[in-house]
C-alpha positions in Angstrom: -105.1 -46.7 50.8 -103.8 -44.8 54.0 -104.4 -41.4 53.0 -108.3 -41.2 53.5 -108.3 -37.6 53.8 -107.3 -37.5 50.0 -110.4 -39.6 49.0 -110.2 -43.0 47.3 -107.7 -44.7 45.4 -107.4 -43.3 41.9 -108.6 -45.8 39.0 -105.0 -45.6 37.2 -103.3 -46.9 40.4 -105.8 -49.7 40.7 -105.5 -50.6 37.1 -101.6 -50.6 37.7 -101.8 -53.1 40.6 -104.0 -55.3 38.5 -100.9 -55.7 36.1 -99.0 -57.3 39.0 -101.9 -59.1 41.4 -104.7 -61.3 40.7 -108.1 -60.1 41.8 -108.2 -62.3 44.9 -104.6 -60.9 45.7 -105.4 -57.3 45.3 -108.5 -58.2 48.3 -105.9 -59.8 50.3 -103.4 -56.8 50.1 -106.0 -54.4 50.8 -107.4 -56.2 53.9 -103.6 -56.5 54.9 -103.1 -52.9 54.3 -106.4 -52.1 56.5 -105.2 -54.3 59.1 -101.8 -52.8 59.5 -103.4 -49.3 59.3 -105.5 -50.2 62.4 -102.6 -51.4 64.3 -100.8 -48.4 63.7 -103.9 -46.1 64.5 -104.5 -48.0 68.0 -101.9 -46.4 69.8 -103.0 -43.2 69.3 -106.5 -43.9 70.1 -105.2 -45.4 73.3 -103.0 -42.4 74.4 -105.1 -41.1 77.0 -104.9 -44.7 78.6 -101.2 -43.9 79.7 -102.3 -41.5 82.0 -104.7 -43.3 83.7 -104.9 -44.0 87.4 -107.1 -46.4 89.0 -109.4 -45.5 92.0 -108.9 -46.4 95.6 -109.9 -49.9 96.8 -113.5 -50.9 96.7 -115.3 -51.0 100.1 -118.7 -52.3 101.3 -121.3 -49.3 101.6 -123.9 -49.2 104.4 -126.6 -50.3 102.2 -124.7 -53.6 100.8 -123.7 -52.6 97.7 -120.0 -52.5 96.5 -118.8 -48.8 95.3 -116.0 -46.8 95.0 -114.9 -45.1 98.1 
């Protein structure tokens, strides 16, 4: 289920898993894999955030609005 570039899970794999898991268990297992896969991919997507540097302090502008200086 994690190799999305290969396409879908083959029917043979699903049928093999059905020998060991009930339908609800297969759904729960699938959702668990999706969740863990998301957790594993999140740091990859957040990598650019590691070099983030906040802007300088905010100051009042002449027109009364707050903005970055």
